[in-house]
C-alpha positions as CSV (number, residue, x, y, z in Angstrom):
1,F,0.0,0.0,0.0
2,S,1.2,3.5,-0.7
3,A,1.5,6.1,2.0
4,F,-1.7,7.6,0.9
5,G,-3.7,4.4,1.1
6,P,-5.9,3.4,4.0
7,K,-4.5,1.1,6.7
8,T,-3.7,-2.4,5.7
9,M,-6.5,-5.0,6.1
10,R,-4.5,-6.5,9.0
11,A,-5.6,-3.6,11.2
12,H,-8.1,-4.3,13.9
13,F,-9.7,-0.9,14.7
14,K,-13.4,-0.7,13.9
15,C,-14.2,-3.8,16.1
16,R,-12.7,-2.1,19.1
17,G,-15.1,0.8,19.3
18,A,-16.4,1.6,22.8
19,T,-20.1,0.6,22.2
20,Y,-21.2,-2.5,20.3
21,P,-23.3,-1.4,17.3
22,G,-27.1,-1.3,17.9
23,T,-26.7,-1.8,21.7
24,D,-25.7,-0.2,24.9
25,V,-23.1,-2.9,25.5
26,L,-19.7,-1.5,26.3
27,R,-16.6,-3.3,25.1
28,L,-13.6,-3.7,27.4
29,P,-11.0,-1.2,26.1
30,V,-8.1,-3.1,24.5
31,P,-4.8,-1.1,24.0
32,D,-3.0,-1.6,20.7
33,D,-0.2,-3.6,22.3
34,K,-2.6,-6.0,23.9
35,V,-4.6,-6.9,20.8
36,P,-2.6,-10.0,19.7
37,W,-3.5,-13.2,21.6
38,T,0.3,-13.9,21.8
39,V,0.6,-11.0,24.2
40,E,-0.1,-12.3,27.8
41,W,-2.9,-10.5,29.5
42,S,-4.1,-12.6,32.5
43,E,-6.7,-9.9,33.6
44,Y,-8.5,-9.9,30.3
45,K,-12.1,-10.8,31.1
46,P,-14.3,-9.1,28.5
47,P,-18.1,-8.9,28.8
48,S,-20.1,-11.5,26.8
49,Y,-22.9,-10.6,24.5
50,S,-25.1,-12.4,22.0
51,I,-28.2,-10.6,20.7
52,P,-31.2,-12.4,22.2
53,S,-33.3,-12.4,19.0
54,L,-30.7,-14.7,17.2
55,A,-32.1,-17.8,19.0
56,S,-35.2,-17.7,16.7
57,K,-33.4,-17.2,13.4
58,P,-33.2,-20.2,11.1
59,W,-29.9,-19.0,9.6
60,A,-28.2,-18.6,13.0
61,D,-26.3,-21.0,15.2
62,P,-27.7,-21.9,18.6
63,E,-25.7,-21.3,21.8
64,I,-22.7,-23.5,22.1
65,G,-23.4,-26.4,24.5
66,S,-24.1,-30.1,24.8
67,H,-26.7,-30.0,22.0
68,F,-24.5,-28.0,19.7
69,C,-20.9,-29.1,18.9
70,P,-20.0,-27.9,15.5
71,A,-17.0,-29.1,13.5
72,W,-14.6,-26.1,13.7
73,N,-12.2,-25.4,10.9
74,A,-14.2,-27.7,8.6
75,L,-17.1,-27.9,6.2
76,D,-19.9,-28.6,8.8
77,G,-22.7,-30.1,6.7
78,S,-23.5,-27.1,4.4
79,V,-22.1,-24.5,6.8
80,D,-18.5,-23.6,6.0
81,R,-16.7,-23.0,9.3
82,R,-13.2,-22.8,7.6
83,S,-11.4,-19.5,7.7
84,H,-9.8,-17.9,4.6
85,E,-6.8,-17.2,7.0
86,G,-6.1,-20.8,7.9
87,A,-6.9,-22.8,11.0
88,Y,-8.1,-20.7,14.0
89,A,-7.8,-21.6,17.6
90,V,-10.7,-23.1,19.7
91,L,-10.6,-22.3,23.4
92,D,-13.0,-23.8,25.9
93,G,-15.2,-24.9,23.0
94,R,-15.3,-21.5,21.4
95,P,-13.5,-20.3,18.2
96,Q,-11.1,-17.5,18.7
97,T,-10.8,-14.7,16.2
98,P,-7.4,-14.9,14.4
99,H,-6.8,-11.1,14.6
100,G,-6.7,-10.7,18.4
101,R,-8.8,-9.3,21.2
102,T,-11.9,-7.1,20.5
103,G,-13.0,-6.4,24.1
104,L,-16.2,-8.5,23.8
105,S,-16.9,-12.3,23.8
106,G,-20.0,-14.1,22.6
107,R,-21.1,-13.6,19.0
108,G,-22.8,-10.2,19.2
109,R,-25.2,-9.8,16.3
110,L,-23.5,-12.3,14.0
111,G,-25.3,-15.5,13.0
112,R,-22.4,-17.9,13.2
113,W,-19.8,-18.6,15.8
114,G,-16.4,-18.4,14.1
115,P,-16.1,-17.0,10.6
116,N,-19.2,-15.4,9.0
117,H,-18.7,-15.5,5.2
118,A,-19.6,-12.6,3.0
119,A,-19.1,-11.6,-0.6
120,D,-18.5,-8.1,-1.9
121,P,-19.0,-7.1,-5.6
122,L,-17.0,-4.0,-6.6
123,V,-18.7,-2.9,-9.9
124,T,-16.7,-0.1,-11.4
125,R,-16.5,2.2,-14.5
126,W,-14.6,5.3,-15.5
127,K,-16.2,8.6,-14.8
128,R,-17.0,10.4,-18.1
129,N,-18.0,13.9,-19.1
130,A,-20.9,14.9,-21.4
131,A,-18.8,14.2,-24.4
132,G,-18.1,10.6,-23.3
133,N,-14.4,11.2,-22.5
134,V,-12.9,9.8,-19.3
135,V,-12.4,12.4,-16.6
136,T,-9.0,12.8,-15.0
137,N,-8.1,14.4,-11.7
138,D,-6.4,17.7,-12.1
139,C,-3.8,17.0,-9.4
140,S,-2.9,13.3,-10.0
141,Q,-3.6,13.4,-13.7
142,L,-5.1,9.9,-13.2
143,P,-8.5,8.8,-14.4
144,V,-11.4,8.9,-11.9
145,L,-13.1,5.6,-11.1
146,Q,-16.7,5.2,-10.0
147,F,-18.3,2.3,-8.2
148,V,-21.8,1.3,-7.3
149,A,-22.3,2.1,-3.6
150,I,-25.3,1.6,-1.3
151,A,-26.3,3.3,1.9
152,R,-26.9,0.7,4.5
153,R,-30.4,0.6,6.0
154,D,-29.0,-0.3,9.5
155,S,-26.3,2.4,9.9
156,G,-26.8,4.8,7.0
157,E,-23.1,4.4,6.0
158,W,-22.2,4.0,2.4
159,A,-20.9,0.6,1.5
160,I,-20.3,-2.1,-1.2
161,P,-23.6,-3.9,-2.0
162,G,-22.4,-7.3,-0.6
163,G,-23.9,-9.7,1.8
164,M,-23.7,-13.2,3.4
165,V,-22.9,-16.4,1.5
166,D,-25.8,-18.8,2.1
167,P,-25.0,-22.3,3.2
168,G,-23.9,-24.4,0.2
169,E,-24.0,-21.3,-2.1
170,L,-21.1,-20.6,-4.5
171,V,-19.4,-17.2,-3.8
172,S,-20.0,-16.4,-7.6
173,A,-23.7,-16.7,-7.0
174,T,-23.6,-14.6,-3.9
175,L,-21.9,-11.7,-5.6
176,R,-24.5,-11.6,-8.4
177,R,-27.5,-12.2,-6.1
178,E,-26.5,-9.5,-3.6
179,F,-25.8,-6.9,-6.3
180,C,-29.2,-7.6,-7.8
181,E,-31.0,-7.5,-4.4
182,E,-29.4,-4.4,-3.1
183,A,-28.5,-2.3,-6.1
184,M,-31.3,-3.3,-8.5
185,N,-34.1,-4.3,-6.1
186,S,-34.6,-7.7,-7.6
187,L,-36.6,-8.9,-4.6
188,S,-39.5,-6.7,-5.8
189,L,-39.6,-8.5,-9.2
190,S,-41.6,-11.5,-10.1
191,E,-39.6,-14.8,-10.2
192,Q,-39.6,-14.7,-14.0
193,D,-38.3,-11.1,-14.2
194,K,-35.7,-11.8,-11.5
195,Q,-34.4,-14.7,-13.5
196,K,-34.2,-12.5,-16.7
197,L,-32.3,-9.9,-14.7
198,E,-29.7,-12.4,-13.4
199,I,-29.3,-14.0,-16.8
200,S,-28.7,-10.6,-18.4
201,L,-25.9,-10.0,-15.8
202,E,-24.4,-13.5,-16.1
203,S,-21.7,-12.6,-18.7
204,F,-20.6,-9.4,-16.9
205,F,-20.4,-11.2,-13.5
206,S,-18.4,-14.1,-15.0
207,K,-15.4,-11.7,-15.7
208,G,-14.6,-10.6,-12.1
209,I,-11.1,-10.4,-10.6
210,E,-10.6,-11.4,-7.0
211,V,-9.1,-8.4,-5.1
212,Y,-9.2,-9.7,-1.5
213,K,-10.1,-12.9,0.5
214,G,-9.9,-12.9,4.3
215,Y,-10.8,-11.3,7.6
216,V,-12.4,-7.9,7.7
217,D,-12.3,-5.4,10.5
218,D,-16.1,-5.1,11.0
219,P,-17.7,-3.3,14.0
220,R,-19.8,-6.4,14.7
221,N,-16.8,-8.7,15.3
222,T,-16.2,-10.3,18.7
223,D,-13.6,-12.5,20.2
224,N,-15.6,-15.6,19.1
225,A,-17.4,-14.5,15.9
226,W,-16.0,-12.4,13.0
227,M,-16.7,-11.3,9.4
228,E,-14.7,-12.6,6.4
229,T,-15.1,-11.7,2.8
230,V,-14.2,-12.5,-0.8
231,A,-14.2,-9.3,-2.8
232,F,-14.3,-9.3,-6.6
233,N,-13.9,-6.3,-9.0
234,F,-16.2,-6.3,-12.0
235,H,-14.9,-3.5,-14.2
236,D,-16.8,-2.1,-17.2
237,E,-13.9,-0.5,-19.3
238,N,-16.0,1.3,-21.9
239,G,-19.2,1.8,-19.8
240,N,-21.5,0.2,-22.3
241,I,-22.8,-2.6,-19.9
242,T,-23.2,-0.6,-16.7
243,G,-24.7,2.3,-18.7
244,K,-27.8,0.1,-19.1
245,F,-28.0,-0.7,-15.4
246,S,-31.2,0.5,-13.8
247,L,-30.1,1.1,-10.2
248,E,-32.8,1.0,-7.5
249,A,-32.1,0.4,-3.8
250,G,-33.6,-2.8,-2.3
251,D,-33.4,-5.3,0.6
252,D,-30.8,-4.0,3.1
253,A,-30.0,-0.9,1.1
254,A,-31.8,2.5,1.6
255,K,-30.1,4.3,-1.4
256,V,-27.8,3.4,-4.3
257,R,-25.6,5.5,-6.6
258,W,-22.5,5.7,-8.7
259,T,-19.8,7.1,-6.4
260,D,-16.6,8.8,-7.4
261,I,-13.6,7.2,-5.7
262,D,-10.9,9.3,-3.9
263,R,-9.0,9.1,-0.6
264,E,-11.7,11.2,1.2
265,L,-14.2,8.3,0.8
266,R,-15.6,7.1,4.1
267,L,-17.2,3.7,3.9
268,Y,-18.6,1.0,6.2
269,A,-16.2,-1.4,8.0
270,S,-13.1,-2.3,5.8
271,H,-14.8,-1.3,2.5
272,S,-12.4,1.6,1.9
273,D,-9.5,-0.9,1.9
274,L,-11.2,-3.1,-0.6
275,V,-11.9,0.0,-2.9
276,Y,-8.3,1.0,-2.6
277,R,-7.2,-2.4,-3.9
278,V,-9.3,-1.8,-7.0
279,V,-7.8,1.7,-7.5
280,Q,-4.3,0.1,-7.4
281,R,-5.3,-2.6,-9.8
282,L,-6.8,-0.2,-12.4
283,K,-4.2,2.6,-11.7
284,A,-6.9,5.1,-11.0
285,H,-7.0,8.4,-9.1
286,W,-7.0,8.1,-5.2
């Protein structure tokens, strides 16, 4: 990463905020030097929190106990409990986040103990003027890149229109499905129209380039449950395909728009880091 890029994805900041999102639960403050599990901290006894409503959700794990003993670091039936980062430790029957202490145990508002797998589609095009020419930034003299961003319904923050990988679902299918649901409001369509939309995007979404796979610094992470993602860039070089996109917010998105990319961009969780990887790949303005 250049000096102007955001912190590396290895950073572990957003999941050490004082208050756990959507609650009054306070995390135990964790100093930077005490984040790694390899650093001894015998007094570390964080509060535990798992959102009560998770128990009734069909997509969520039950509480860990005698009736629920999942296969950690493995494909557990259709649920993938493997981490993109390699094997994680299991302590007293609970998985331990590979990136260190967060100041909160339990699983917070995440559905799975251990890794919770997401997929993030970064759909990009070059910004163009009225004449159709690519716009360059006056200072950097580099072309300005745009990507499809959604405003999250839960926090209002702008984000990549990604989402959770369903059990047994291929990541490639998640990327297309989530983009259709959040940026094109496919859930409001009839089954027939939804299939037509997905088929029309099939070719474009088959040409993606993986830009990241691994842990993400998400405010929902805890010591025992964390977010991981696979991010792909789908770039439309001449703008012909994305020019036909009919963007309409749906599902977990309140708004959707084409957004200019630069270093002032403030996005949800680690999304700025993912966007920066695309900027580097396409040699665009930052």
